[in-house]
Every structure is written in structure tokens, then in C-alpha cells.
mmCIF file of the protein (N, C-alpha, C, O) and its ligand, coordinates in Angstrom:
data_MODEL
# 
_entry.id   MODEL 
# 
loop_
_entity.id 
_entity.type 
_entity.pdbx_number_of_molecules 
1 polymer     1 
2 non-polymer 1 
# 
_entity_poly.entity_id                      1 
_entity_poly.type                           'polypeptide(L)' 
_entity_poly.nstd_linkage                   no 
_entity_poly.nstd_monomer                   no 
_entity_poly.pdbx_seq_one_letter_code       
;(UNK)(UNK)(UNK)(UNK)(UNK)(UNK)(UNK)(UNK)(UNK)(UNK)(UNK)(UNK)(UNK)(UNK)(UNK)(UNK)
(UNK)(UNK)(UNK)(UNK)(UNK)(UNK)(UNK)(UNK)(UNK)(UNK)(UNK)(UNK)(UNK)(UNK)(UNK)(UNK)
(UNK)(UNK)(UNK)(UNK)(UNK)(UNK)(UNK)(UNK)(UNK)(UNK)(UNK)(UNK)(UNK)(UNK)(UNK)(UNK)
(UNK)(UNK)(UNK)(UNK)
;
_entity_poly.pdbx_seq_one_letter_code_can   XXXXXXXXXXXXXXXXXXXXXXXXXXXXXXXXXXXXXXXXXXXXXXXXXXXX 
_entity_poly.pdbx_strand_id                 A 
# 
loop_
_entity_poly_seq.entity_id 
_entity_poly_seq.num 
_entity_poly_seq.mon_id 
_entity_poly_seq.hetero 
1 1  UNK n 
1 2  UNK n 
1 3  UNK n 
1 4  UNK n 
1 5  UNK n 
1 6  UNK n 
1 7  UNK n 
1 8  UNK n 
1 9  UNK n 
1 10 UNK n 
1 11 UNK n 
1 12 UNK n 
1 13 UNK n 
1 14 UNK n 
1 15 UNK n 
1 16 UNK n 
1 17 UNK n 
1 18 UNK n 
1 19 UNK n 
1 20 UNK n 
1 21 UNK n 
1 22 UNK n 
1 23 UNK n 
1 24 UNK n 
1 25 UNK n 
1 26 UNK n 
1 27 UNK n 
1 28 UNK n 
1 29 UNK n 
1 30 UNK n 
1 31 UNK n 
1 32 UNK n 
1 33 UNK n 
1 34 UNK n 
1 35 UNK n 
1 36 UNK n 
1 37 UNK n 
1 38 UNK n 
1 39 UNK n 
1 40 UNK n 
1 41 UNK n 
1 42 UNK n 
1 43 UNK n 
1 44 UNK n 
1 45 UNK n 
1 46 UNK n 
1 47 UNK n 
1 48 UNK n 
1 49 UNK n 
1 50 UNK n 
1 51 UNK n 
1 52 UNK n 
# 
loop_
_struct_asym.id 
_struct_asym.entity_id 
A 1 
B 2 
# 
loop_
_chem_comp.id 
_chem_comp.type 
_chem_comp.mon_nstd_flag 
UNK 'L-peptide linking' . 
ZN  non-polymer         . 
# 
_pdbx_entity_nonpoly.entity_id   2 
_pdbx_entity_nonpoly.name        ? 
_pdbx_entity_nonpoly.comp_id     ZN 
# 
_pdbx_nonpoly_scheme.asym_id         B 
_pdbx_nonpoly_scheme.entity_id       2 
_pdbx_nonpoly_scheme.mon_id          ZN 
_pdbx_nonpoly_scheme.ndb_seq_num     1 
_pdbx_nonpoly_scheme.pdb_seq_num     101 
_pdbx_nonpoly_scheme.auth_seq_num    101 
_pdbx_nonpoly_scheme.pdb_mon_id      ZN 
_pdbx_nonpoly_scheme.auth_mon_id     ZN 
_pdbx_nonpoly_scheme.pdb_strand_id   A 
_pdbx_nonpoly_scheme.pdb_ins_code    . 
# 
loop_
_atom_site.group_PDB 
_atom_site.id 
_atom_site.type_symbol 
_atom_site.label_atom_id 
_atom_site.label_alt_id 
_atom_site.label_comp_id 
_atom_site.label_asym_id 
_atom_site.label_entity_id 
_atom_site.label_seq_id 
_atom_site.pdbx_PDB_ins_code 
_atom_site.Cartn_x 
_atom_site.Cartn_y 
_atom_site.Cartn_z 
_atom_site.occupancy 
_atom_site.B_iso_or_equiv 
_atom_site.pdbx_formal_charge 
_atom_site.auth_seq_id 
_atom_site.auth_comp_id 
_atom_site.auth_asym_id 
_atom_site.auth_atom_id 
_atom_site.pdbx_PDB_model_num 
ATOM   1   N  N  . UNK A 1 1  ? -9.633 18.566  -10.499 1.00 0.00 ? 1   UNK A N  1 
ATOM   2   C  CA . UNK A 1 1  ? -8.866 18.085  -9.350  1.00 0.00 ? 1   UNK A CA 1 
ATOM   3   C  C  . UNK A 1 1  ? -7.583 17.386  -9.824  1.00 0.00 ? 1   UNK A C  1 
ATOM   4   O  O  . UNK A 1 1  ? -7.600 16.608  -10.778 1.00 0.00 ? 1   UNK A O  1 
ATOM   5   N  N  . UNK A 1 2  ? -6.519 17.669  -9.165  1.00 0.00 ? 2   UNK A N  1 
ATOM   6   C  CA . UNK A 1 2  ? -5.234 17.057  -9.519  1.00 0.00 ? 2   UNK A CA 1 
ATOM   7   C  C  . UNK A 1 2  ? -5.133 15.667  -8.905  1.00 0.00 ? 2   UNK A C  1 
ATOM   8   O  O  . UNK A 1 2  ? -5.398 15.468  -7.719  1.00 0.00 ? 2   UNK A O  1 
ATOM   9   N  N  . UNK A 1 3  ? -4.744 14.713  -9.742  1.00 0.00 ? 3   UNK A N  1 
ATOM   10  C  CA . UNK A 1 3  ? -4.588 13.360  -9.240  1.00 0.00 ? 3   UNK A CA 1 
ATOM   11  C  C  . UNK A 1 3  ? -3.163 13.169  -8.731  1.00 0.00 ? 3   UNK A C  1 
ATOM   12  O  O  . UNK A 1 3  ? -2.197 13.404  -9.457  1.00 0.00 ? 3   UNK A O  1 
ATOM   13  N  N  . UNK A 1 4  ? -3.044 12.753  -7.511  1.00 0.00 ? 4   UNK A N  1 
ATOM   14  C  CA . UNK A 1 4  ? -1.736 12.559  -6.901  1.00 0.00 ? 4   UNK A CA 1 
ATOM   15  C  C  . UNK A 1 4  ? -1.361 11.092  -6.910  1.00 0.00 ? 4   UNK A C  1 
ATOM   16  O  O  . UNK A 1 4  ? -1.840 10.307  -6.091  1.00 0.00 ? 4   UNK A O  1 
ATOM   17  N  N  . UNK A 1 5  ? -0.500 10.733  -7.845  1.00 0.00 ? 5   UNK A N  1 
ATOM   18  C  CA . UNK A 1 5  ? -0.105 9.328   -7.909  1.00 0.00 ? 5   UNK A CA 1 
ATOM   19  C  C  . UNK A 1 5  ? 1.076  9.057   -6.989  1.00 0.00 ? 5   UNK A C  1 
ATOM   20  O  O  . UNK A 1 5  ? 2.025  9.838   -6.931  1.00 0.00 ? 5   UNK A O  1 
ATOM   21  N  N  . UNK A 1 6  ? 1.008  7.961   -6.287  1.00 0.00 ? 6   UNK A N  1 
ATOM   22  C  CA . UNK A 1 6  ? 2.098  7.589   -5.389  1.00 0.00 ? 6   UNK A CA 1 
ATOM   23  C  C  . UNK A 1 6  ? 2.412  6.108   -5.554  1.00 0.00 ? 6   UNK A C  1 
ATOM   24  O  O  . UNK A 1 6  ? 1.607  5.327   -6.059  1.00 0.00 ? 6   UNK A O  1 
ATOM   25  N  N  . UNK A 1 7  ? 3.600  5.758   -5.113  1.00 0.00 ? 7   UNK A N  1 
ATOM   26  C  CA . UNK A 1 7  ? 3.989  4.359   -5.083  1.00 0.00 ? 7   UNK A CA 1 
ATOM   27  C  C  . UNK A 1 7  ? 4.033  3.974   -3.612  1.00 0.00 ? 7   UNK A C  1 
ATOM   28  O  O  . UNK A 1 7  ? 4.557  4.724   -2.788  1.00 0.00 ? 7   UNK A O  1 
ATOM   29  N  N  . UNK A 1 8  ? 3.495  2.829   -3.281  1.00 0.00 ? 8   UNK A N  1 
ATOM   30  C  CA . UNK A 1 8  ? 3.420  2.423   -1.893  1.00 0.00 ? 8   UNK A CA 1 
ATOM   31  C  C  . UNK A 1 8  ? 4.070  1.063   -1.705  1.00 0.00 ? 8   UNK A C  1 
ATOM   32  O  O  . UNK A 1 8  ? 3.777  0.113   -2.431  1.00 0.00 ? 8   UNK A O  1 
ATOM   33  N  N  . UNK A 1 9  ? 4.951  0.983   -0.724  1.00 0.00 ? 9   UNK A N  1 
ATOM   34  C  CA . UNK A 1 9  ? 5.577  -0.299  -0.412  1.00 0.00 ? 9   UNK A CA 1 
ATOM   35  C  C  . UNK A 1 9  ? 4.878  -0.869  0.809   1.00 0.00 ? 9   UNK A C  1 
ATOM   36  O  O  . UNK A 1 9  ? 4.795  -0.220  1.851   1.00 0.00 ? 9   UNK A O  1 
ATOM   37  N  N  . UNK A 1 10 ? 4.388  -2.064  0.673   1.00 0.00 ? 10  UNK A N  1 
ATOM   38  C  CA . UNK A 1 10 ? 3.656  -2.709  1.759   1.00 0.00 ? 10  UNK A CA 1 
ATOM   39  C  C  . UNK A 1 10 ? 4.402  -3.968  2.169   1.00 0.00 ? 10  UNK A C  1 
ATOM   40  O  O  . UNK A 1 10 ? 4.732  -4.807  1.331   1.00 0.00 ? 10  UNK A O  1 
ATOM   41  N  N  . UNK A 1 11 ? 4.664  -4.094  3.459   1.00 0.00 ? 11  UNK A N  1 
ATOM   42  C  CA . UNK A 1 11 ? 5.342  -5.295  3.939   1.00 0.00 ? 11  UNK A CA 1 
ATOM   43  C  C  . UNK A 1 11 ? 4.439  -5.976  4.950   1.00 0.00 ? 11  UNK A C  1 
ATOM   44  O  O  . UNK A 1 11 ? 3.967  -5.357  5.904   1.00 0.00 ? 11  UNK A O  1 
ATOM   45  N  N  . UNK A 1 12 ? 4.211  -7.246  4.727   1.00 0.00 ? 12  UNK A N  1 
ATOM   46  C  CA . UNK A 1 12 ? 3.369  -8.018  5.626   1.00 0.00 ? 12  UNK A CA 1 
ATOM   47  C  C  . UNK A 1 12 ? 4.158  -8.348  6.893   1.00 0.00 ? 12  UNK A C  1 
ATOM   48  O  O  . UNK A 1 12 ? 5.257  -8.896  6.817   1.00 0.00 ? 12  UNK A O  1 
ATOM   49  N  N  . UNK A 1 13 ? 3.605  -8.021  8.039   1.00 0.00 ? 13  UNK A N  1 
ATOM   50  C  CA . UNK A 1 13 ? 4.287  -8.307  9.300   1.00 0.00 ? 13  UNK A CA 1 
ATOM   51  C  C  . UNK A 1 13 ? 4.111  -9.756  9.746   1.00 0.00 ? 13  UNK A C  1 
ATOM   52  O  O  . UNK A 1 13 ? 4.719  -10.184 10.727  1.00 0.00 ? 13  UNK A O  1 
ATOM   53  N  N  . UNK A 1 14 ? 3.294  -10.496 9.040   1.00 0.00 ? 14  UNK A N  1 
ATOM   54  C  CA . UNK A 1 14 ? 3.066  -11.896 9.404   1.00 0.00 ? 14  UNK A CA 1 
ATOM   55  C  C  . UNK A 1 14 ? 4.030  -12.819 8.657   1.00 0.00 ? 14  UNK A C  1 
ATOM   56  O  O  . UNK A 1 14 ? 4.715  -13.630 9.281   1.00 0.00 ? 14  UNK A O  1 
ATOM   57  N  N  . UNK A 1 15 ? 4.091  -12.703 7.327   1.00 0.00 ? 15  UNK A N  1 
ATOM   58  C  CA . UNK A 1 15 ? 4.946  -13.609 6.561   1.00 0.00 ? 15  UNK A CA 1 
ATOM   59  C  C  . UNK A 1 15 ? 6.152  -12.922 5.926   1.00 0.00 ? 15  UNK A C  1 
ATOM   60  O  O  . UNK A 1 15 ? 7.037  -13.597 5.400   1.00 0.00 ? 15  UNK A O  1 
ATOM   61  N  N  . UNK A 1 16 ? 6.200  -11.586 5.968   1.00 0.00 ? 16  UNK A N  1 
ATOM   62  C  CA . UNK A 1 16 ? 7.350  -10.866 5.444   1.00 0.00 ? 16  UNK A CA 1 
ATOM   63  C  C  . UNK A 1 16 ? 7.291  -10.584 3.953   1.00 0.00 ? 16  UNK A C  1 
ATOM   64  O  O  . UNK A 1 16 ? 8.235  -10.016 3.403   1.00 0.00 ? 16  UNK A O  1 
ATOM   65  N  N  . UNK A 1 17 ? 6.226  -10.957 3.294   1.00 0.00 ? 17  UNK A N  1 
ATOM   66  C  CA . UNK A 1 17 ? 6.059  -10.703 1.867   1.00 0.00 ? 17  UNK A CA 1 
ATOM   67  C  C  . UNK A 1 17 ? 6.002  -9.202  1.609   1.00 0.00 ? 17  UNK A C  1 
ATOM   68  O  O  . UNK A 1 17 ? 5.420  -8.444  2.385   1.00 0.00 ? 17  UNK A O  1 
ATOM   69  N  N  . UNK A 1 18 ? 6.625  -8.782  0.487   1.00 0.00 ? 18  UNK A N  1 
ATOM   70  C  CA . UNK A 1 18 ? 6.608  -7.351  0.154   1.00 0.00 ? 18  UNK A CA 1 
ATOM   71  C  C  . UNK A 1 18 ? 5.852  -7.109  -1.133  1.00 0.00 ? 18  UNK A C  1 
ATOM   72  O  O  . UNK A 1 18 ? 5.927  -7.894  -2.079  1.00 0.00 ? 18  UNK A O  1 
ATOM   73  N  N  . UNK A 1 19 ? 5.134  -6.025  -1.150  1.00 0.00 ? 19  UNK A N  1 
ATOM   74  C  CA . UNK A 1 19 ? 4.393  -5.643  -2.353  1.00 0.00 ? 19  UNK A CA 1 
ATOM   75  C  C  . UNK A 1 19 ? 4.702  -4.191  -2.667  1.00 0.00 ? 19  UNK A C  1 
ATOM   76  O  O  . UNK A 1 19 ? 4.785  -3.361  -1.762  1.00 0.00 ? 19  UNK A O  1 
ATOM   77  N  N  . UNK A 1 20 ? 4.873  -3.882  -3.937  1.00 0.00 ? 20  UNK A N  1 
ATOM   78  C  CA . UNK A 1 20 ? 4.992  -2.479  -4.326  1.00 0.00 ? 20  UNK A CA 1 
ATOM   79  C  C  . UNK A 1 20 ? 3.825  -2.187  -5.254  1.00 0.00 ? 20  UNK A C  1 
ATOM   80  O  O  . UNK A 1 20 ? 3.679  -2.797  -6.313  1.00 0.00 ? 20  UNK A O  1 
ATOM   81  N  N  . UNK A 1 21 ? 3.007  -1.249  -4.834  1.00 0.00 ? 21  UNK A N  1 
ATOM   82  C  CA . UNK A 1 21 ? 1.798  -0.958  -5.581  1.00 0.00 ? 21  UNK A CA 1 
ATOM   83  C  C  . UNK A 1 21 ? 1.718  0.508   -5.935  1.00 0.00 ? 21  UNK A C  1 
ATOM   84  O  O  . UNK A 1 21 ? 2.287  1.362   -5.255  1.00 0.00 ? 21  UNK A O  1 
ATOM   85  N  N  . UNK A 1 22 ? 1.013  0.783   -6.997  1.00 0.00 ? 22  UNK A N  1 
ATOM   86  C  CA . UNK A 1 22 ? 0.743  2.178   -7.329  1.00 0.00 ? 22  UNK A CA 1 
ATOM   87  C  C  . UNK A 1 22 ? -0.639 2.525   -6.837  1.00 0.00 ? 22  UNK A C  1 
ATOM   88  O  O  . UNK A 1 22 ? -1.590 1.753   -6.962  1.00 0.00 ? 22  UNK A O  1 
ATOM   89  N  N  . UNK A 1 23 ? -0.718 3.707   -6.275  1.00 0.00 ? 23  UNK A N  1 
ATOM   90  C  CA . UNK A 1 23 ? -2.016 4.134   -5.811  1.00 0.00 ? 23  UNK A CA 1 
ATOM   91  C  C  . UNK A 1 23 ? -2.180 5.604   -6.048  1.00 0.00 ? 23  UNK A C  1 
ATOM   92  O  O  . UNK A 1 23 ? -1.341 6.242   -6.683  1.00 0.00 ? 23  UNK A O  1 
ATOM   93  N  N  . UNK A 1 24 ? -3.256 6.142   -5.541  1.00 0.00 ? 24  UNK A N  1 
ATOM   94  C  CA . UNK A 1 24 ? -3.404 7.588   -5.630  1.00 0.00 ? 24  UNK A CA 1 
ATOM   95  C  C  . UNK A 1 24 ? -3.890 8.145   -4.307  1.00 0.00 ? 24  UNK A C  1 
ATOM   96  O  O  . UNK A 1 24 ? -4.674 7.531   -3.583  1.00 0.00 ? 24  UNK A O  1 
ATOM   97  N  N  . UNK A 1 25 ? -3.393 9.328   -4.026  1.00 0.00 ? 25  UNK A N  1 
ATOM   98  C  CA . UNK A 1 25 ? -3.735 9.978   -2.782  1.00 0.00 ? 25  UNK A CA 1 
ATOM   99  C  C  . UNK A 1 25 ? -5.052 10.729  -2.959  1.00 0.00 ? 25  UNK A C  1 
ATOM   100 O  O  . UNK A 1 25 ? -5.217 11.513  -3.894  1.00 0.00 ? 25  UNK A O  1 
ATOM   101 N  N  . UNK A 1 26 ? -5.947 10.483  -2.078  1.00 0.00 ? 26  UNK A N  1 
ATOM   102 C  CA . UNK A 1 26 ? -7.256 11.119  -2.166  1.00 0.00 ? 26  UNK A CA 1 
ATOM   103 C  C  . UNK A 1 26 ? -7.652 11.583  -0.782  1.00 0.00 ? 26  UNK A C  1 
ATOM   104 O  O  . UNK A 1 26 ? -7.874 10.773  0.118   1.00 0.00 ? 26  UNK A O  1 
ATOM   105 N  N  . UNK A 1 27 ? -7.738 12.887  -0.617  1.00 0.00 ? 27  UNK A N  1 
ATOM   106 C  CA . UNK A 1 27 ? -8.071 13.475  0.685   1.00 0.00 ? 27  UNK A CA 1 
ATOM   107 C  C  . UNK A 1 27 ? -7.164 12.957  1.802   1.00 0.00 ? 27  UNK A C  1 
ATOM   108 O  O  . UNK A 1 27 ? -7.634 12.602  2.883   1.00 0.00 ? 27  UNK A O  1 
ATOM   109 N  N  . UNK A 1 28 ? -5.859 12.919  1.525   1.00 0.00 ? 28  UNK A N  1 
ATOM   110 C  CA . UNK A 1 28 ? -4.905 12.523  2.548   1.00 0.00 ? 28  UNK A CA 1 
ATOM   111 C  C  . UNK A 1 28 ? -4.779 11.027  2.763   1.00 0.00 ? 28  UNK A C  1 
ATOM   112 O  O  . UNK A 1 28 ? -3.932 10.570  3.530   1.00 0.00 ? 28  UNK A O  1 
ATOM   113 N  N  . UNK A 1 29 ? -5.636 10.255  2.075   1.00 0.00 ? 29  UNK A N  1 
ATOM   114 C  CA . UNK A 1 29 ? -5.555 8.801   2.205   1.00 0.00 ? 29  UNK A CA 1 
ATOM   115 C  C  . UNK A 1 29 ? -5.019 8.228   0.912   1.00 0.00 ? 29  UNK A C  1 
ATOM   116 O  O  . UNK A 1 29 ? -5.323 8.735   -0.168  1.00 0.00 ? 29  UNK A O  1 
ATOM   117 N  N  . UNK A 1 30 ? -4.220 7.169   1.010   1.00 0.00 ? 30  UNK A N  1 
ATOM   118 C  CA . UNK A 1 30 ? -3.704 6.562   -0.209  1.00 0.00 ? 30  UNK A CA 1 
ATOM   119 C  C  . UNK A 1 30 ? -4.506 5.306   -0.519  1.00 0.00 ? 30  UNK A C  1 
ATOM   120 O  O  . UNK A 1 30 ? -4.633 4.400   0.305   1.00 0.00 ? 30  UNK A O  1 
ATOM   121 N  N  . UNK A 1 31 ? -5.036 5.286   -1.721  1.00 0.00 ? 31  UNK A N  1 
ATOM   122 C  CA . UNK A 1 31 ? -5.831 4.135   -2.137  1.00 0.00 ? 31  UNK A CA 1 
ATOM   123 C  C  . UNK A 1 31 ? -5.048 3.310   -3.145  1.00 0.00 ? 31  UNK A C  1 
ATOM   124 O  O  . UNK A 1 31 ? -4.759 3.771   -4.249  1.00 0.00 ? 31  UNK A O  1 
ATOM   125 N  N  . UNK A 1 32 ? -4.706 2.085   -2.756  1.00 0.00 ? 32  UNK A N  1 
ATOM   126 C  CA . UNK A 1 32 ? -3.948 1.212   -3.650  1.00 0.00 ? 32  UNK A CA 1 
ATOM   127 C  C  . UNK A 1 32 ? -4.798 0.053   -4.157  1.00 0.00 ? 32  UNK A C  1 
ATOM   128 O  O  . UNK A 1 32 ? -4.422 -0.626  -5.112  1.00 0.00 ? 32  UNK A O  1 
ATOM   129 N  N  . UNK A 1 33 ? -5.914 -0.166  -3.532  1.00 0.00 ? 33  UNK A N  1 
ATOM   130 C  CA . UNK A 1 33 ? -6.736 -1.310  -3.904  1.00 0.00 ? 33  UNK A CA 1 
ATOM   131 C  C  . UNK A 1 33 ? -6.252 -2.597  -3.255  1.00 0.00 ? 33  UNK A C  1 
ATOM   132 O  O  . UNK A 1 33 ? -6.805 -3.673  -3.482  1.00 0.00 ? 33  UNK A O  1 
ATOM   133 N  N  . UNK A 1 34 ? -5.203 -2.466  -2.436  1.00 0.00 ? 34  UNK A N  1 
ATOM   134 C  CA . UNK A 1 34 ? -4.657 -3.647  -1.761  1.00 0.00 ? 34  UNK A CA 1 
ATOM   135 C  C  . UNK A 1 34 ? -5.635 -4.152  -0.704  1.00 0.00 ? 34  UNK A C  1 
ATOM   136 O  O  . UNK A 1 34 ? -6.126 -3.381  0.120   1.00 0.00 ? 34  UNK A O  1 
ATOM   137 N  N  . UNK A 1 35 ? -5.907 -5.437  -0.738  1.00 0.00 ? 35  UNK A N  1 
ATOM   138 C  CA . UNK A 1 35 ? -6.899 -5.970  0.189   1.00 0.00 ? 35  UNK A CA 1 
ATOM   139 C  C  . UNK A 1 35 ? -6.273 -6.866  1.262   1.00 0.00 ? 35  UNK A C  1 
ATOM   140 O  O  . UNK A 1 35 ? -6.492 -6.662  2.457   1.00 0.00 ? 35  UNK A O  1 
ATOM   141 N  N  . UNK A 1 36 ? -5.512 -7.835  0.835   1.00 0.00 ? 36  UNK A N  1 
ATOM   142 C  CA . UNK A 1 36 ? -4.912 -8.722  1.824   1.00 0.00 ? 36  UNK A CA 1 
ATOM   143 C  C  . UNK A 1 36 ? -3.662 -9.397  1.266   1.00 0.00 ? 36  UNK A C  1 
ATOM   144 O  O  . UNK A 1 36 ? -3.432 -9.445  0.058   1.00 0.00 ? 36  UNK A O  1 
ATOM   145 N  N  . UNK A 1 37 ? -2.866 -9.917  2.202   1.00 0.00 ? 37  UNK A N  1 
ATOM   146 C  CA . UNK A 1 37 ? -1.656 -10.618 1.803   1.00 0.00 ? 37  UNK A CA 1 
ATOM   147 C  C  . UNK A 1 37 ? -1.997 -12.037 1.361   1.00 0.00 ? 37  UNK A C  1 
ATOM   148 O  O  . UNK A 1 37 ? -3.106 -12.527 1.572   1.00 0.00 ? 37  UNK A O  1 
ATOM   149 N  N  . UNK A 1 38 ? -1.026 -12.669 0.752   1.00 0.00 ? 38  UNK A N  1 
ATOM   150 C  CA . UNK A 1 38 ? -1.191 -14.059 0.325   1.00 0.00 ? 38  UNK A CA 1 
ATOM   151 C  C  . UNK A 1 38 ? -1.469 -14.987 1.502   1.00 0.00 ? 38  UNK A C  1 
ATOM   152 O  O  . UNK A 1 38 ? -2.075 -16.046 1.344   1.00 0.00 ? 38  UNK A O  1 
ATOM   153 N  N  . UNK A 1 39 ? -1.011 -14.567 2.702   1.00 0.00 ? 39  UNK A N  1 
ATOM   154 C  CA . UNK A 1 39 ? -1.190 -15.410 3.887   1.00 0.00 ? 39  UNK A CA 1 
ATOM   155 C  C  . UNK A 1 39 ? -2.493 -15.102 4.620   1.00 0.00 ? 39  UNK A C  1 
ATOM   156 O  O  . UNK A 1 39 ? -2.698 -15.565 5.743   1.00 0.00 ? 39  UNK A O  1 
ATOM   157 N  N  . UNK A 1 40 ? -3.370 -14.327 3.996   1.00 0.00 ? 40  UNK A N  1 
ATOM   158 C  CA . UNK A 1 40 ? -4.679 -13.962 4.550   1.00 0.00 ? 40  UNK A CA 1 
ATOM   159 C  C  . UNK A 1 40 ? -4.633 -12.895 5.625   1.00 0.00 ? 40  UNK A C  1 
ATOM   160 O  O  . UNK A 1 40 ? -5.662 -12.564 6.215   1.00 0.00 ? 40  UNK A O  1 
ATOM   161 N  N  . UNK A 1 41 ? -3.454 -12.353 5.887   1.00 0.00 ? 41  UNK A N  1 
ATOM   162 C  CA . UNK A 1 41 ? -3.362 -11.228 6.803   1.00 0.00 ? 41  UNK A CA 1 
ATOM   163 C  C  . UNK A 1 41 ? -4.043 -10.025 6.162   1.00 0.00 ? 41  UNK A C  1 
ATOM   164 O  O  . UNK A 1 41 ? -3.793 -9.713  4.998   1.00 0.00 ? 41  UNK A O  1 
ATOM   165 N  N  . UNK A 1 42 ? -4.902 -9.352  6.921   1.00 0.00 ? 42  UNK A N  1 
ATOM   166 C  CA . UNK A 1 42 ? -5.584 -8.190  6.336   1.00 0.00 ? 42  UNK A CA 1 
ATOM   167 C  C  . UNK A 1 42 ? -5.259 -6.865  7.020   1.00 0.00 ? 42  UNK A C  1 
ATOM   168 O  O  . UNK A 1 42 ? -5.566 -5.804  6.479   1.00 0.00 ? 42  UNK A O  1 
ATOM   169 N  N  . UNK A 1 43 ? -4.648 -6.910  8.194   1.00 0.00 ? 43  UNK A N  1 
ATOM   170 C  CA . UNK A 1 43 ? -4.437 -5.615  8.843   1.00 0.00 ? 43  UNK A CA 1 
ATOM   171 C  C  . UNK A 1 43 ? -3.108 -5.402  9.555   1.00 0.00 ? 43  UNK A C  1 
ATOM   172 O  O  . UNK A 1 43 ? -2.939 -4.394  10.241  1.00 0.00 ? 43  UNK A O  1 
ATOM   173 N  N  . UNK A 1 44 ? -2.167 -6.321  9.410   1.00 0.00 ? 44  UNK A N  1 
ATOM   174 C  CA . UNK A 1 44 ? -0.892 -6.122  10.088  1.00 0.00 ? 44  UNK A CA 1 
ATOM   175 C  C  . UNK A 1 44 ? 0.206  -5.876  9.052   1.00 0.00 ? 44  UNK A C  1 
ATOM   176 O  O  . UNK A 1 44 ? 0.941  -6.785  8.667   1.00 0.00 ? 44  UNK A O  1 
ATOM   177 N  N  . UNK A 1 45 ? 0.292  -4.619  8.615   1.00 0.00 ? 45  UNK A N  1 
ATOM   178 C  CA . UNK A 1 45 ? 1.254  -4.276  7.574   1.00 0.00 ? 45  UNK A CA 1 
ATOM   179 C  C  . UNK A 1 45 ? 2.086  -3.069  7.957   1.00 0.00 ? 45  UNK A C  1 
ATOM   180 O  O  . UNK A 1 45 ? 1.689  -2.224  8.759   1.00 0.00 ? 45  UNK A O  1 
ATOM   181 N  N  . UNK A 1 46 ? 3.268  -3.027  7.343   1.00 0.00 ? 46  UNK A N  1 
ATOM   182 C  CA . UNK A 1 46 ? 4.113  -1.851  7.450   1.00 0.00 ? 46  UNK A CA 1 
ATOM   183 C  C  . UNK A 1 46 ? 3.997  -1.160  6.092   1.00 0.00 ? 46  UNK A C  1 
ATOM   184 O  O  . UNK A 1 46 ? 4.309  -1.759  5.063   1.00 0.00 ? 46  UNK A O  1 
ATOM   185 N  N  . UNK A 1 47 ? 3.558  0.070   6.085   1.00 0.00 ? 47  UNK A N  1 
ATOM   186 C  CA . UNK A 1 47 ? 3.314  0.752   4.819   1.00 0.00 ? 47  UNK A CA 1 
ATOM   187 C  C  . UNK A 1 47 ? 4.216  1.970   4.678   1.00 0.00 ? 47  UNK A C  1 
ATOM   188 O  O  . UNK A 1 47 ? 4.309  2.809   5.574   1.00 0.00 ? 47  UNK A O  1 
ATOM   189 N  N  . UNK A 1 48 ? 4.871  2.041   3.537   1.00 0.00 ? 48  UNK A N  1 
ATOM   190 C  CA . UNK A 1 48 ? 5.797  3.131   3.288   1.00 0.00 ? 48  UNK A CA 1 
ATOM   191 C  C  . UNK A 1 48 ? 5.502  3.746   1.930   1.00 0.00 ? 48  UNK A C  1 
ATOM   192 O  O  . UNK A 1 48 ? 5.346  3.036   0.936   1.00 0.00 ? 48  UNK A O  1 
ATOM   193 N  N  . UNK A 1 49 ? 5.428  5.069   1.895   1.00 0.00 ? 49  UNK A N  1 
ATOM   194 C  CA . UNK A 1 49 ? 5.196  5.746   0.621   1.00 0.00 ? 49  UNK A CA 1 
ATOM   195 C  C  . UNK A 1 49 ? 6.507  6.056   -0.052  1.00 0.00 ? 49  UNK A C  1 
ATOM   196 O  O  . UNK A 1 49 ? 7.429  6.557   0.592   1.00 0.00 ? 49  UNK A O  1 
ATOM   197 N  N  . UNK A 1 50 ? 6.614  5.766   -1.343  1.00 0.00 ? 50  UNK A N  1 
ATOM   198 C  CA . UNK A 1 50 ? 7.837  6.029   -2.080  1.00 0.00 ? 50  UNK A CA 1 
ATOM   199 C  C  . UNK A 1 50 ? 7.589  7.128   -3.100  1.00 0.00 ? 50  UNK A C  1 
ATOM   200 O  O  . UNK A 1 50 ? 6.481  7.269   -3.618  1.00 0.00 ? 50  UNK A O  1 
ATOM   201 N  N  . UNK A 1 51 ? 8.620  7.899   -3.382  1.00 0.00 ? 51  UNK A N  1 
ATOM   202 C  CA . UNK A 1 51 ? 8.468  8.892   -4.449  1.00 0.00 ? 51  UNK A CA 1 
ATOM   203 C  C  . UNK A 1 51 ? 8.397  8.194   -5.786  1.00 0.00 ? 51  UNK A C  1 
ATOM   204 O  O  . UNK A 1 51 ? 9.081  7.190   -5.988  1.00 0.00 ? 51  UNK A O  1 
ATOM   205 N  N  . UNK A 1 52 ? 7.596  8.689   -6.699  1.00 0.00 ? 52  UNK A N  1 
ATOM   206 C  CA . UNK A 1 52 ? 7.478  8.095   -8.028  1.00 0.00 ? 52  UNK A CA 1 
ATOM   207 C  C  . UNK A 1 52 ? 8.634  8.543   -8.893  1.00 0.00 ? 52  UNK A C  1 
ATOM   208 O  O  . UNK A 1 52 ? 8.721  8.152   -10.057 1.00 0.00 ? 52  UNK A O  1 
HETATM 209 ZN ZN . ZN  B 2 .  ? 1.604  -12.214 4.637   1.00 0.00 2 101 ZN  A ZN 1 
# 
């Protein structure tokens, strides 16, 4: 199986903190291992995929 590596930009909609993480695409879903923002927000994010 080919591993699809992607870079993902995550912006917290609560505090505005930005994270750039590397993840991999698996069955159409991107897994970055990102769990929560520093402000404890867990589900209000703007997520953008970037080309590697
Ligand atoms: Zn936050």
C-alpha cells in the first residue's frame, strides 16, 4: 500500500492558534495525531491540506 503523506494546517477557531502538522492520508481521512488545542478546544478547527 502506498503511504500518502500530507501536511495539514490547523487553525483553532477559539484562540486563533495555528499548527502545521504532518500526517498521512488513510482511506480518504487524514490522520495527524492532533488531539486538542492549547486552549482545550477539541472540535472547532479550520483544517487545510497543504502540498508537501
Ligand atoms: Zn485554541
